[in-house]
C-alpha positions as CSV (number, residue, x, y, z in Angstrom):
1,M,67.6,116.9,34.1
2,S,70.2,114.4,35.2
3,G,72.5,114.1,38.2
4,S,71.3,113.7,41.8
5,T,68.4,116.0,42.5
6,P,68.0,117.8,45.8
7,W,65.0,116.7,47.8
8,P,62.1,117.8,47.8
9,D,62.6,119.4,44.4
10,A,62.2,115.9,42.9
11,R,58.5,115.9,44.0
12,R,57.9,119.2,42.3
13,I,59.6,117.9,39.1
14,A,57.4,114.8,39.3
15,G,54.3,117.0,39.6
16,R,55.3,119.0,36.6
17,A,56.4,116.0,34.5
18,G,52.9,115.4,33.1
19,T,49.5,117.0,32.6
20,P,46.1,115.6,33.7
21,L,44.8,112.8,31.5
22,A,41.6,113.3,29.4
23,R,38.3,113.8,31.1
24,V,35.4,111.5,30.7
25,N,31.7,111.4,31.8
26,V,30.9,108.2,33.7
27,P,27.8,107.0,35.6
28,L,28.0,107.5,39.4
29,G,28.6,103.8,40.0
30,E,31.8,104.0,37.9
31,A,33.3,107.2,39.3
32,L,34.7,105.9,42.6
33,G,38.4,106.5,42.9
34,H,38.5,109.1,40.1
35,A,39.1,112.8,40.5
36,L,36.5,115.4,39.5
37,A,37.4,117.0,36.2
38,E,35.1,120.0,37.0
39,P,33.6,121.4,40.2
40,L,30.6,119.6,41.6
41,T,27.9,122.3,41.6
42,A,24.5,122.0,43.2
43,L,21.8,121.4,40.6
44,T,19.1,122.6,43.0
45,D,18.6,123.8,46.6
46,L,19.2,121.1,49.2
47,P,16.8,120.3,50.7
48,S,14.7,121.4,47.7
49,F,11.7,122.0,50.0
50,D,11.0,122.8,53.6
51,T,11.2,119.4,55.3
52,S,10.2,117.9,58.7
53,A,13.2,116.9,60.7
54,M,11.2,114.8,63.2
55,D,8.1,112.5,63.4
56,G,5.2,114.4,64.9
57,W,2.9,117.1,63.7
58,A,3.2,120.1,61.4
59,V,1.5,122.9,63.2
60,A,0.3,126.4,62.3
61,G,0.3,129.0,65.1
62,P,0.8,128.6,68.9
63,G,-1.9,125.9,69.5
64,P,-3.8,124.1,70.6
65,W,-4.5,122.7,67.2
66,R,-7.3,120.9,65.4
67,L,-5.9,117.7,63.8
68,S,-6.5,116.4,60.3
69,G,-4.6,114.2,57.9
70,Q,-1.1,112.7,57.7
71,L,1.9,113.6,55.5
72,L,4.5,110.9,54.7
73,A,7.9,111.3,53.0
74,G,7.5,111.5,49.2
75,Q,3.9,112.9,49.3
76,R,2.9,116.3,48.0
77,P,2.1,118.7,50.9
78,G,-1.4,119.5,49.5
79,E,-3.5,122.4,50.8
80,P,-2.2,125.2,53.1
81,L,-2.5,124.6,56.8
82,P,-4.8,127.2,58.4
83,D,-3.8,128.9,61.7
84,G,-4.8,126.7,64.7
85,H,-4.6,123.5,62.6
86,A,-2.1,120.6,62.6
87,T,-1.4,117.5,60.5
88,G,0.6,114.4,61.3
89,I,4.0,114.4,59.6
90,A,6.9,111.9,59.1
91,T,10.6,112.7,59.1
92,G,11.6,113.8,55.6
93,A,8.1,114.8,54.5
94,A,7.5,118.1,52.8
95,L,6.1,120.8,55.1
96,P,2.6,122.0,54.1
97,P,2.2,125.7,53.3
98,G,1.3,127.8,56.3
99,A,3.0,125.5,58.8
100,T,5.1,127.4,61.4
101,A,6.8,124.5,63.2
102,V,7.0,120.8,63.8
103,L,5.9,119.5,67.2
104,R,7.7,116.3,68.0
105,R,5.6,113.2,68.7
106,E,6.9,112.9,72.3
107,H,6.0,116.6,73.0
108,G,2.3,116.5,72.1
109,R,-0.9,114.7,73.2
110,T,-4.5,114.6,72.1
111,G,-6.9,116.0,74.7
112,P,-10.5,114.9,75.5
113,D,-11.6,117.7,73.2
114,G,-9.9,116.0,70.3
115,M,-7.4,118.9,70.0
116,L,-3.6,118.5,69.9
117,H,-1.8,120.1,72.9
118,A,1.9,120.8,73.5
119,V,3.0,119.2,76.7
120,Q,6.2,121.4,77.0
121,G,4.8,124.7,75.7
122,P,4.4,125.7,72.1
123,P,7.3,125.0,69.7
124,E,9.5,127.9,68.6
125,P,8.9,129.2,65.1
126,W,10.6,126.8,62.6
127,Q,11.5,124.3,65.3
128,D,12.5,120.9,63.9
129,I,12.2,122.1,60.3
130,R,15.0,121.7,57.7
131,P,14.4,124.9,55.6
132,R,14.8,124.8,51.9
133,G,18.4,125.5,51.0
134,Q,19.8,124.8,54.5
135,E,22.7,122.7,53.0
136,C,23.2,124.6,49.8
137,R,21.6,126.7,47.1
138,G,21.4,125.8,43.5
139,G,24.6,126.8,41.8
140,D,26.7,126.6,44.9
141,E,30.1,124.8,44.5
142,L,30.0,121.7,46.6
143,L,33.5,120.3,45.7
144,A,36.3,121.7,43.7
145,T,38.0,120.3,40.6
146,G,40.4,117.5,41.6
147,A,38.4,116.3,44.6
148,L,38.7,112.5,45.0
149,V,35.4,110.7,44.4
150,T,34.9,108.7,47.7
151,P,31.8,106.8,48.7
152,A,30.6,110.0,50.6
153,V,31.1,112.1,47.4
154,L,29.0,109.6,45.5
155,G,26.2,110.1,48.1
156,L,26.5,113.9,47.9
157,A,26.4,113.8,44.1
158,A,23.3,111.6,44.1
159,A,21.6,113.8,46.7
160,A,22.4,116.8,44.5
161,G,20.7,115.2,41.5
162,Y,23.7,113.9,39.5
163,D,23.5,110.7,37.4
164,V,26.8,111.2,35.6
165,L,30.1,112.8,36.8
166,A,32.9,114.4,34.8
167,V,36.1,112.8,36.0
168,T,39.7,112.5,35.0
169,V,40.8,109.2,33.4
170,R,43.0,107.2,35.7
171,P,46.3,106.1,34.2
172,R,47.2,102.5,33.5
173,V,50.3,101.3,35.2
174,D,52.7,98.5,34.4
175,L,54.8,97.3,37.3
176,L,58.0,95.5,36.3
177,V,59.7,93.7,39.3
178,L,63.3,93.0,38.4
179,G,65.8,90.5,39.9
180,D,67.1,87.0,39.6
181,E,67.2,86.7,43.4
182,L,63.5,87.2,44.0
183,L,61.1,84.4,45.1
184,D,57.3,84.7,44.6
185,R,56.4,82.2,47.3
186,G,57.7,80.6,50.5
187,P,60.5,81.7,52.9
188,P,63.8,83.0,51.6
189,Y,66.6,80.4,51.2
190,G,69.9,79.8,49.4
191,G,70.8,83.5,48.9
192,R,67.4,84.3,47.4
193,V,64.9,86.7,49.0
194,R,61.1,87.0,48.9
195,D,59.7,89.6,46.6
196,A,58.0,92.2,48.9
197,L,57.3,94.9,46.3
198,G,55.2,92.8,44.0
199,P,52.5,92.4,46.7
200,L,53.1,95.9,48.2
201,L,53.0,98.2,45.2
202,P,49.9,97.3,43.1
203,A,47.3,98.1,45.7
204,W,49.1,101.2,46.8
205,L,49.4,102.5,43.2
206,R,45.7,101.9,42.7
207,G,45.0,103.8,45.9
208,L,47.1,106.7,44.5
209,G,44.9,106.9,41.4
210,A,46.1,104.2,39.0
211,E,43.3,102.5,37.0
212,A,44.9,99.0,36.7
213,V,48.3,97.6,37.6
214,S,49.7,94.7,35.7
215,V,52.7,93.0,37.4
216,Q,55.5,91.3,35.5
217,R,58.5,89.6,37.2
218,L,61.6,89.8,35.0
219,V,65.0,88.2,35.4
220,D,68.1,90.4,35.2
221,D,68.3,90.6,31.4
222,A,68.6,93.8,29.4
223,D,66.7,92.5,26.4
224,A,63.8,91.2,28.5
225,L,63.5,94.7,30.2
226,Y,63.7,96.4,26.7
227,E,60.9,94.2,25.4
228,A,58.7,94.9,28.5
229,V,59.2,98.6,28.3
230,T,58.8,99.0,24.6
231,G,55.8,96.6,24.6
232,S,53.9,98.5,27.3
233,T,50.9,100.7,26.3
234,A,50.4,102.0,29.9
235,E,50.7,105.7,30.7
236,L,53.2,104.9,33.5
237,I,55.7,102.1,33.9
238,V,57.1,101.5,37.4
239,T,60.2,99.4,37.8
240,T,61.8,98.0,41.0
241,G,65.5,97.4,41.2
242,G,68.1,97.9,38.5
243,T,68.5,101.7,38.9
244,A,72.0,101.8,40.3
245,G,75.3,101.1,38.5
246,G,75.9,97.4,39.2
247,P,76.6,94.7,36.7
248,V,73.0,93.7,36.3
249,D,71.4,97.1,36.7
250,F,69.9,97.6,33.2
251,V,67.3,100.4,33.6
252,H,69.7,103.2,32.6
253,P,71.0,101.3,29.5
254,V,67.5,100.5,28.3
255,L,66.3,104.1,28.7
256,D,69.4,105.2,26.7
257,R,68.6,102.6,24.1
258,I,65.0,103.8,23.5
259,G,65.9,107.5,23.6
260,A,64.0,108.3,26.9
261,K,64.6,111.7,28.5
262,L,65.8,111.5,32.1
263,L,64.0,114.1,34.2
264,V,65.3,112.9,37.6
265,D,68.4,110.7,37.9
266,G,69.0,110.1,41.6
267,V,67.6,112.0,44.5
268,A,69.5,113.3,47.6
269,V,67.4,111.3,50.0
270,R,68.1,108.2,52.1
271,P,66.8,105.6,51.7
272,G,66.0,105.8,48.0
273,H,68.9,107.7,46.5
274,P,69.1,105.7,43.1
275,M,65.5,106.5,42.0
276,L,64.7,108.0,38.7
277,L,62.0,109.5,36.5
278,A,62.1,109.4,32.7
279,E,59.8,110.6,29.9
280,L,59.4,107.9,27.3
281,P,59.3,108.5,23.5
282,T,55.7,107.4,23.6
283,G,54.8,110.3,25.9
284,G,54.4,108.1,28.9
285,H,56.6,108.0,31.9
286,L,58.8,105.6,33.8
287,V,59.5,105.7,37.5
288,G,62.5,103.6,38.5
289,L,62.4,102.6,42.1
290,P,65.3,101.1,44.1
291,G,65.0,97.4,44.8
292,N,65.3,97.7,48.6
293,P,61.8,97.8,50.0
294,L,61.9,100.9,52.2
295,A,64.0,102.7,49.6
296,A,61.2,101.9,47.1
297,V,58.6,103.3,49.5
298,S,60.6,106.5,49.6
299,G,60.6,106.6,45.8
300,V,56.8,106.2,45.6
301,L,56.4,109.1,48.1
302,T,58.9,111.3,46.3
303,L,58.3,110.6,42.6
304,A,55.4,108.1,41.8
305,A,52.8,109.7,44.1
306,P,53.3,113.3,42.8
307,L,53.3,112.1,39.2
308,L,50.1,110.1,39.7
309,R,48.4,113.1,41.4
310,T,49.3,115.2,38.3
311,L,48.1,112.6,35.8
312,T,44.8,112.1,37.7
313,G,44.2,115.8,38.4
314,R,44.3,115.4,42.2
315,P,45.7,118.2,44.4
316,G,48.7,117.5,46.6
317,P,48.4,116.8,50.3
318,T,48.4,119.6,52.8
319,P,51.9,120.1,54.3
320,Y,52.2,118.9,57.8
321,A,54.8,119.4,60.6
322,A,55.1,117.8,64.0
323,R,57.6,117.7,66.9
324,L,59.9,114.8,67.4
325,T,59.8,112.8,70.7
326,A,63.4,111.8,70.2
327,A,66.5,113.1,68.4
328,V,67.0,111.7,64.9
329,P,70.5,111.7,63.4
330,G,70.9,112.9,59.9
331,H,72.9,112.0,56.8
332,P,75.9,114.3,56.3
333,A,74.6,115.6,52.9
334,D,71.2,114.1,52.1
335,T,67.7,114.2,53.5
336,R,66.5,111.2,55.5
337,L,63.0,109.8,55.5
338,V,62.3,108.0,58.8
339,P,59.1,106.0,59.7
340,V,57.1,107.6,62.5
341,I,53.9,107.2,64.4
342,F,51.8,109.9,66.0
343,D,51.4,109.9,69.8
344,E,48.5,111.2,71.9
345,E,49.9,114.7,71.8
346,S,50.2,114.8,68.0
347,K,54.0,114.5,68.2
348,V,55.8,111.9,66.1
349,V,57.7,109.0,67.5
350,P,60.6,107.7,65.3
351,L,60.5,104.0,64.7
352,H,63.3,101.5,64.7
353,F,63.9,99.2,61.7
354,H,64.3,102.0,59.2
355,G,67.1,100.5,57.1
356,P,66.6,100.6,53.3
357,A,65.8,96.9,53.1
358,M,63.4,96.9,56.1
359,L,59.6,97.0,56.1
360,R,58.9,96.4,59.8
361,G,59.0,100.1,60.6
362,I,56.9,101.3,57.7
363,A,54.3,98.6,58.3
364,A,53.4,100.3,61.6
365,A,54.1,103.9,60.5
366,D,51.6,106.8,60.1
367,G,54.1,108.7,58.0
368,M,57.7,109.4,57.1
369,A,59.5,112.3,59.0
370,V,61.7,114.4,56.7
371,I,65.0,114.8,58.5
372,P,67.4,117.4,56.9
373,P,71.1,116.9,56.6
374,G,72.6,117.0,60.1
375,G,69.6,115.6,61.8
376,R,66.8,117.0,64.1
377,A,66.9,117.4,67.9
378,E,64.3,116.1,70.3
379,G,61.3,118.5,70.3
380,A,62.2,120.0,67.0
381,R,59.5,120.4,64.4
382,T,59.9,118.6,61.1
383,A,57.9,117.9,58.0
384,V,55.9,114.6,57.9
385,L,54.7,112.8,54.8
386,R,51.6,111.0,55.6
387,M,51.3,107.5,54.3
388,E,48.6,107.6,51.6
389,W,48.0,103.9,51.4
390,G,44.5,104.3,49.9
391,A,42.1,101.5,49.7
392,G,43.5,99.8,46.6
393,S,40.3,100.5,44.7
């Protein structure tokens, strides 16, 4: 596909441009940040036995109770508890057979007769007990294929008995930052500008599912770009700058030279119009982002993020819409993406500093409002793309 692509069709094309990478079994400690390649299914009931939810006494019957013994977490419950008897029990300990409830420590006392008495009346049957299977039964699906492995997922998998998880391989990404005018340190001067995308993109791309991101800064030279692209072994190459039709914009000529297939060549979105997506002869992909920082952010949301979700097997985000607190003018023909923040009423407030070269607005933003051609009035509902910055892991 070539020619300017209507937005948001570009995101659907990006999502279809690849298929999930291979699956691999990894130890729990190495699964963080991957997507599940198969459902996470409970290997047993959770909890796998009736468990005390409080420190106190396991009791049988309405009481008072004759006391004997003590059960701690990790101990086998032992002999059945006869009616009218009780045993001390710690939180997390397995309930002895025959127990009908747990009496909290603060709700019981030992009388002169040596018997345990409830000070607030006998406990209700199964009070303060976590019954077997309360959280799940063996075979229940805990998480679906594609779920992101977060620290909480690692904890759930461990609790369910997993030592290894089947996950989708995360793609390697090479980031090529193009431009003679870019500085990598210090303030801008003498017609040169500081590279903002070299620091911005690697952590974001890792948060979106990339395994590793190497960064190369290239001068505006077609042969240097050709060597970098053809020498890459990454599943995805991301370039910044050089996607328009200027005298030193070499991305299109290099893609022609290597026989790449353009899937998206320009998107009807502002900022970010001259973005592109290409399939490389190696089977990998190249996402060409504009050089202006906010335009590049639009390109990540529109093309790079959907493609990475496809390659890593992650589902797309749930669509979200909110009302605008102020009118936002539109482009005559293209969709606009405007940085917004959420207010206390879950409306979105359009931010200033939304020019294609500006990052001040997006640095404070919760998302980007999708403004169709012609604009949106105050109070109108509009789609919002949440900023999936991730953790850079």
